[in-house]
C-alpha positions in Angstrom: 99.9 40.4 143.1 97.7 42.7 141.2 99.2 45.9 139.7 98.3 49.4 141.0 96.1 49.9 137.9 94.0 46.9 138.7 93.9 47.8 142.4 92.5 51.3 141.5 89.5 49.7 139.6 88.8 46.9 142.2 86.1 48.9 144.1 82.8 48.5 142.3 84.0 45.8 140.0 82.4 42.4 139.4 85.2 39.9 140.2 85.3 36.3 139.2 87.7 33.7 140.6 88.8 30.4 139.2 89.5 29.4 135.6 86.1 28.1 134.6 84.1 31.0 136.0 86.6 33.6 134.6 86.4 32.1 131.1 82.6 32.0 131.2 82.3 35.6 132.4 84.9 37.0 129.9 83.2 35.2 127.0 79.8 36.6 128.0 81.3 40.1 128.1 83.0 39.8 124.7 79.7 38.6 123.3 77.9 41.6 124.8 80.5 43.9 123.4 80.0 42.4 119.9 83.6 41.1 119.8 84.7 37.5 118.9 84.5 35.3 122.0 87.9 33.7 121.5 90.1 36.8 121.8 91.4 35.8 125.2 92.4 32.1 125.0 94.0 32.2 128.4 94.9 29.3 130.7 94.7 29.0 134.5 93.0 32.3 135.0 93.0 33.2 138.7 90.9 36.3 138.4 88.8 38.2 135.9 87.4 41.6 136.8 85.0 44.0 135.2 84.4 47.5 136.4 81.4 48.5 134.4 81.4 52.2 135.5 85.0 52.7 134.3 84.7 50.2 131.4 87.8 48.4 132.6 88.6 44.7 132.5 91.5 42.6 133.8 92.7 39.1 133.8 95.3 37.6 136.2 96.6 34.2 135.1 99.2 31.9 136.8 101.7 32.2 134.0 102.3 33.9 130.6 100.5 32.1 127.8 101.3 32.0 124.1 98.5 31.0 121.6 98.6 30.5 117.9 95.4 31.5 116.1 95.6 28.7 113.5 93.4 30.1 110.8 95.6 33.2 110.4 98.9 31.7 111.7 99.3 34.5 114.2 101.2 34.0 117.5 99.9 36.1 120.4 101.5 36.3 123.9 99.4 37.1 127.0 101.2 38.3 130.1 100.2 37.2 133.6 98.2 40.4 133.8 96.1 41.6 130.9 94.1 44.8 131.1 91.9 46.8 128.7 89.2 49.5 128.6 86.1 48.3 126.8 83.3 49.7 124.9 80.9 48.4 122.3 82.9 46.8 119.5 86.3 47.9 121.0 89.1 47.1 123.4 91.5 49.9 123.9 94.6 50.8 126.0 95.3 47.1 126.2 98.3 46.0 128.3 99.9 42.5 128.5 99.1 41.4 124.9 101.8 41.1 122.2 101.8 39.7 118.7 104.8 38.3 116.8 105.6 40.0 113.5 108.5 38.4 111.7 111.1 38.2 114.5 109.9 40.9 116.9 107.1 41.1 119.4 104.8 44.2 119.2 102.3 45.3 121.9 98.7 45.2 120.9 97.1 48.3 122.2 93.6 48.2 120.5 91.2 45.7 119.0 88.1 46.8 117.3 85.4 45.8 114.8 84.0 48.4 112.4 80.2 48.8 112.7 79.9 48.4 108.9 82.0 45.3 108.7 81.3 42.7 111.5 83.3 40.1 109.6 86.7 41.8 110.3 88.6 42.4 113.5 91.4 45.0 113.4 94.4 44.9 115.7 96.5 48.0 116.3 100.0 47.9 117.8 101.9 50.5 119.8 103.9 51.4 116.7 100.8 52.5 114.9 100.7 49.5 112.6 97.4 47.7 112.2 96.1 44.6 110.5 92.6 43.2 110.0 91.6 39.5 110.1 88.4 37.5 109.6 86.5 37.4 112.8 86.0 33.7 112.4 89.7 33.2 113.2 88.9 34.1 116.8 86.1 31.7 117.4 86.3 29.5 120.4 87.7 25.9 120.1 89.3 26.4 116.7 
């Protein structure tokens, strides 16, 4: 069941159903935004929505997914619902994404690429900590 936040952006949104179509649409959107295409290595996606007027995206997947970005040895957890507001080069107010730092999980609230440095992606957590990584670590099929 979609959350109230997703429900509130349903009207006027482009909605894709099924894993293959959702992956294709989300990769196209990330590319259009100038972000690495492998930021959302989700599995069994049931729905992907994009409300262009609000700049809001969401994913609904069957179950929580954990993914290790091998090049940077970073473990990221994706909840069954992942949402974000999008703009060129940036994902903000992200929900449903956490990264493991030492022994604790921290919520990722923002992902962006500086205009001057398209080789680095910066991740900001809810605690205010941030870290930058090579964009190549988030390529598809690593």
